[in-house]
N, C-alpha and C positions, 0 to 999 in steps of 0.2 A: 426549828423554827417553821418549816413548811415542807409539805412532800411534793412540792413542785419540782419537776426535772425538765431539762432540755430534751425533749424527744422528737423525733421526725427527721433521722438522717443525719450526715455529717454537716458540720457548721461551715464547711467551705466547699460547696458543691461545684462550683465553677461551671454552672449552667451556661448555655450559649443564647438563650432568648434575651433579647435587648428592648423588646416592645411588648407592650401590655394591651390587648384589646378587650372589647366588651364582654366577650363569652368568657375569657378567661378570668376578668375581675369578677364576673358573677359566680363562677366556679369557685374562686378563692373566697368570696364572703360566705358561700354557702358551707365551704369547709371550716371557716372560722366558727360559724355558727354551730356547726355540728360538733366541733372540739370543745367549745364552751358548754353546750348542752351536755356532753359527757362528764364534765367536770363542775357542773353547777352546784352540787351539794357541797363540794369542798370549798368553793367560793363563799357559799352561804355561811359556811361554819367559821369563816375567818372574821368572826364578828367581835368586836372589842368587848362590848357587854355580853355576859354569858347567858342571855335570854334567848327565848325559842323564837326570836323575831328576825333571824339573819336572812335577809332576802336579795342581797347585792347580786348573787349569781342568777337568780330567777329574774330580777329587773332587767340586767344586762343581756339575758337570753331573749325576753320578750322584746326588748329594744332592737336587737339584731334581727330577731325574726320578723319584726315589722318591715324591715327593709328587704330581707330575703323574700317574704311572701309577696311584696310588690312586684318582685322581678318574675312572678309567675307568669305574667302576661306580656313579658318582654322577651322578643327572640331577635337579637341583633347583635352584630359584632362591633356596633358603634359604642365606643367607650363613654362618650358625653351622656348618650341617652340612658345607658346601664347606671352609671354614677349617679346621675339625677334622680333616677327612679329610687334607687336603693337609698340615697340620703333622705329624700322626702318621706319615704316609708318609715325610716328610722326616727326622724324628727316626730312625726304622728304617734309612733309607738313608744317614744322615750318614757321610761319609769324610772323614779328614783334619781338621786343625784348622779350616781354614776352611769346610769343609762342616759340621762341628758348629756353628760360629758362626752360619752361615747358617740351619741348621734352628733354632736357638735363636731368631734373630730373627724368623722366620716363626710359631714357637710362641708367641712374646709377642704378635704381632699376632693370632693365631687365638683366644688367650685372651681377649682384648679384644672379639672378635666374637661370643664364646659367647651365645647367646640372642637374637642380632638376626638377623631375617630380612634386613635390609639396613642399611647404615651411611651416616650422614652424613659429611660432611667432617669434623666435629668427631670423630666416633667414629674414622675413619681416622687423624687426628692423634694421638689418645690410643693408637691400636694401634702406630703407628709409634714412640712414645715407649716403649711397653711392650717393643716389640721390641728396641730398643736397650738398655733396662735388663736384659733378660733375656740377651741376647748378651753384655754386660759380666759379668754374674753367672756366666757358664759358665766364665770364664777366671779362674784363680786370681790371677795377675798381670797384669792387662791391659796392653798395650803400645801406646802411642800411635804413629801412623804406619803402622798396620795397617786392616784391613777394619773394625775397631771404630770407629777415628777418623772412616773415611769414612761409615760409617752414621750416627754421632753428628751429625757436623757437618751433614751433608745434612738430617737429620731436624729438627735445631735451626733451620736456615735455613728450611725449608718450612713448619713448623708456626708460625714467628714471624710468617709473612706471612699467616695465615689470617684472613680476614674473612667477613662474612655472604655476600658475593658469590663466595667462592672456590668452585671446581668441582673434581671428582675429577682432571680434566686439569690444572687449575692446580697442584695439590699434586704431581703427577708432574713437571710441568714444572720447578717449583722444586726438586724432589729432584734430577734429572738435571743441572741447571746445578750446583748446589752440589757434587754428588757428582764431578763432572768436575773442579772447581776444587780440592775436598779432595784428590782422588787426586794432582793435580800437586804438593801440598804435602808428601806423604808422604816424599819423600827429604830434606826439611828437618827432619824429626822423627827419622827413623831413618838415621844415619850410613852403615849397611851398605847401604841402598838407594842413597844418593847416591854411594858408592863403586863400586858395580856399575853405576850408570847406568840403574836401573830404578825403576819406581813399584811400590807393593805389589800383588802377585798377587791376594791375596784381595779387596782392594778393587777392583781391575780387574773381577773375576768379579762382584761385586755391581753395579758400575756397568752391565755389560752386560745384567744381569737386570733392573734398573730401566729401561734403555734399551729392552729388549723390551717391558716393561709399558706404557711410554710410547707406542711405536709402535702397540701393539694399540689404547690408547685413541683413538689418532688414526685408526684404521681402515687402517694402513698394513701392506702385505705384508712380513713378514720373510723375506728370501732366506737359505735354509739352504745350508750348503756342507758338504763332507765333512771339515771341520777336526777335529770330534770323532769319534773312532770308540770306541766302547763295546768292551769286551772280545769278541773274535770267537767265534762259537760253534764248538765243536770239530767237526772234519771227520769225517764218518761213514765208517768202515772196513765197507763193505757186505760184505765177505769175512768178517767176525767173525760173522756170523749169517746162515747160507745156509737154503735151503728144507728141508735134512736136519738142522739144528742143533735141539738140545733146550734148552729154557729151564732155565738152570742158576743164574744169578746173580738173576733177577728184575729188578724195575723199582725205578728211583729214582723215587719218587713224592713231589711237592711241591705244596702248594696253600695258597691264602688263602681262608679261609672266613668269610663274613660271617654271623654269628648272626642269627637272625630271631625277633622278638618273637612271631610266629604259631607258632614251632616250639619255643620253649624260654624258660625265664626267663634272659635274658641276664646280669642282675645276679648270679644265683647259680650260673651254669654253671661247672662244673669241669671242665677238660681231662682229669682222670682217667678220666672215663668213655670218653674217646677212647683214651687210651694204653693202658687196659686192654684194649679191643677190639683194638688193633693188636698188642699183645703175642702174640696167638694166630695172627696172619697175617704177621708181619714182625718186622724188628729196626732197628737204627740209628734209633730213634724219637725224633724231637723234636716237642714240642706246647707252645705257649705262647699265652696269650690276652692280648691289649692291648685294652681296651674291648669292642667287639663283634667284633673280628676275631681269628680263631684261625689261626696259622701251623703248619702240620703237614708233616713230614718223615719218610718210612718207606721202608725197602727191602721189597719184597714181590713175590709171584709173582701176586698177585691184586688189582691196583689197583682193579679194578671194585668189590670189596668195600669198599675204603678210601671211593671216591666215594660208594657207595650208602649206607653208615652215616653218613658225615659229612653228607650231604644232609639227613638227618632233623633236623638242628639248624639248618640255614641254607642260603645258597648261595654259590656259589663266585665269587670275584673273579678269581682265576687258578688254573690247574692245569697242571703240568708232569709229563709221564711219560717217563722214558728208560729204554730196554733197556740194562741195564748191561753186557751182553757187548759192546755197540758205543759205550758212553758215551764212552770215551777211547781205543778201539782196543786198549788194552793194560791192561785192568783188573787183571790180575794182578800188574802192577808197582806198582799204586797201594798206599799204605798202607792196611792193612785198618781198615774202620770198626768202632767199638766200639758195643756194644750198651749202651744206657743202664741203669745199675744199677736194678734194681727197688727197692732200698732206698737211701736217701741215705746216704753216708757223712759223716764229720766234716769232712775236709779234701780239697781237689781242686786241680788246677792247669790253667791254659789259657795258652798261649804262641803269639805270632805267630812264623811262620818262613817265610823266603823261600829257597827251595833245598832240593832232596831231602836233601842231605847233612846240613844243619842240622836238618831236620825228623826225621831219622833219629836224630840225636844227641839231641836234645831228648826224643824218646821213650825213648831208652835211659837218660836221666836221670830218668825216671819222670813226664814231663808227661803228663796224662791225655787232653787234647785240644788239637790243633793248629789254629789258624786261619791259613790260608794267605794270605800277603800281606806287604808290606813296602814299601819305596821304589818307587814308581810303580804299586804295586797295593795301595793302602790299604784294609783290610777295613772294612765297614760296622757300624753298631751292631747291626745284625740278626745279621751274621755272628757277633759275640760272643755274642749272646742264644742263638743255637743251640748254640753251644760250651757255655754255661753249663748249658743243659738236658742235654747229652750227659754232662757230668761228675756233675750231680747230687750236690752235696755242701751240707752246711751252711755251710761257708766255702770260697770259691774264690778262689784267688790267681792274679792275671792279669799276664802279662809282656808289655807290647805291643812292647817291644825296637825302639822308633822314636819320635822325639819327636813325629812328625806322627800318631800312632795312639793316644797316650794318651788324648787328649779323647774319641775315639769309644769307647774302652773304659769310661771313666768315665760317658758317657752311657748306654750298655748297662747299666752297673751300677745306674743310678738306675731304668731301666726293668724290672729284673729283681727278682721279688719271692718267689722259692722258696729263698732262701738270701742269705747275706751276701757280697758281692763285694769283694775287697781288690785294687784296682789298685796294682800296683808300678811306680813311674814309672821303668822301665827304657827310657831314652831313645835307646839304641843297642844293637846286638847284644852287645857285649862286657859291658855291665852286666847284660843279661838273662842271658847265658851265666854270669857269676860268680854271680848270685843263684840261678839254678835248680841249678847246682852244689853250692850250699851248703844248698840247702832241707832243713829238718830239723823235723818236726812234733812231736818228741818232747815238748816243753814242754806242748803242747796250749793255749798262749796266743796267739791271733792277734796280739796287740799285740806280744808279745816276738819272734814269727816275723817281723813286719814290720821290727822294729828290726834283727834279724839280717841281714835281707836288704839293708837300706840300708847296713849296715857292710860287706857283701861288696862291693856296687856300688862303694863308696868306694875300694876298693883297686885298681881298674883303670882304665886309659884306653883308648880305642878310636880307631884311626887308620884311614882309608880312602883307598884308591887308586882313581882314576878317570880316565877320559879328559875332557878339557875340550871343551865343544861351543861355545864362543865366546871371544873375546878379553876379558879382564878384568884388573884390578889390584886385588887384595884383600890386606889386611893387609901391603901393601909387597911382594907377591909379584906379579910381571908374568906374565900367562898368555897363551898364544897357543892359538888353536882348534887342536886335536889333540895338545896337550901332555898329559902325565900328571900329574895333580895329586895331592897328598896333604894331608888335612886332619884335624883333631881337633875334635869338636864344630862350632862355628861359627867356628873359627880355621883359615885357610889357612896352610899351612905350606911346601909345596915345589911347584914346577912344573919338569918336566924333559921333554926329547924322548924318553927311553926309559923304559918302564915300570918295569924293575928300579932304574935310577937313582933314580927317584921313591920306590920301596919302601925302597932303602937309606937314603936322606936323611931320609924319613920317621921310620924306626926310630931313627936317630941322634938326630933333634930330640925324639922322644918320650922319651928316657932314656939312650940309649947305654950306657955302663958301669953304670948304676944300675939297669937292668933285670936281672931275674933268671928271668923266664918270659914267653915270648911263644907265643901261640897264633895262628896264622894260618888263617883261613877263606879257602880258594882258591875262586875263582869261575870260571865257565864260560870266561872269557877269558883265564885264565892256564894254561899249559901245564905238563906235568910237567918239562919241561927248565927252565922259569923257577923252578919250585920247587926243583929241584936246584941251579942257580946262586945263588939266595938262600940256601939251606941251607949251601951251601960258603962264601959270603961271611960269613955270621953266625959260623960256626965260626971263621973266621980273624980276624975283626974283634973278636967278642965272645965269646971261648971259654968264659967261665962261664955264659953265657945258656942256659938250656933251651929249645929250640924244637920246638914241635910243630905239625902241619898237620892240618886237617880238610878233607876234599873237600866244601866246602860246596854248591857248585853254584849259587850265587847269580848272578843278573843284575847289571848295572851296574858292580859292584865287583870287579876281578880279585883283589884282596886287601883283606881286613879284618883288621887286626891287633889283638888283645886284649894289652896290656902290663901286667904286674904288677912 
């Protein structure tokens, strides 16, 4: 069922430490991140659908890395400070459903540690329970057999064994033992896991994090591999800016500023003082504050002025300055960045898009801000926060367009306080496209607008064509690695050796003669000849069906069909 093993020392170490301080907690989480990083590919591969879009391991890696990276500017033994910084970084960096749940788990632990310079084993037990409670609360309809079950059962087991002699190592020894056993039981709770022959991927990711924490407590070295690869930095085209070039586009300047009590009143600090200054020297301005940290983004020809002004209020945690003439080698082909409106408007929109054609279409339909991402590239909560700031509206309607992105959008909506965010649960591209196409703010009533969007989404179904990356049998469909599969939602419908055969059979099963309109988003792996063949087949087989194509440019899926 799984290659997971309990590694990292004896399961009953009998260590003597009964207090947890900030430095040890930071070291434990760094160890957990390293262990997950070394096993991210295995977690990615625990995907129910055998399509090349497994990204749970990457999402959880980037989520915990968001917390660990935030700790780079923290050097203290105080547990409360470390836990708060870590959980805040994870909340902002959360990606995918499992990443959001992970961030909520550690946020619950962090809240329990508030005001504590160190924690006893009893405090840790309370924190673990609070972490489970907050993780469950983040999911509208919790499903057992997932990361939630693995966390809950492990915490229940470990905390039930707490005695006066229990040490920190003992707690994590019990956690890792029960977490492993719980993970092996997940297929008994979720039939789709059993059918696919895998354990829950989110639960596996959490197991590796706790395993890394346990190894760190035992003083073991964690062997890192190249299994996890974060998105690569863009290659620099040195010819794009020569010794004779003139600065035209300016610098993309991003920074995290930690406000300092010695320099300002943190509680009363308003980011407007920064945005007002930046308006005079740049555009594409984003600035928002969370606790004592301010996130800033601006396009400017004078980044040194940005740094000098911002440093009057605090010190930098991170700074990134990129020459936009060489940032992507072809800046002129990039979608133009919008300047944040100086005055908030009543309604605004944000949509997630993966593929240049899809992004272009959404902009034509009136979307104010695009969050780039989708399957395999889930955006973080912070990505959404930046988009909300760009839109600057009293009511912002958000279209995640992927079931694995909805929770990150909702988490960002809870962190945003400059307007009301309405997350429309468009769990696939088709529903998002239908909703965005029907969007009308004329009523002026956000509740009525949401109702109309829900009605529009109910009128369409979305089918995907993808190559299969492993053998499987799902929903009675036998799949061989290399086949082309077609599915709607979580229901596998066809598997064929030929991509066009899969597309034809999927459309037939999606409605056949009952279809009246099909919009096909054509991906990078479908050729114009493929589109011509499919168009001709539809005209002959279903002559009454209107068929439109959009050059979506998306990865993973050669065809995405939106059927009405």
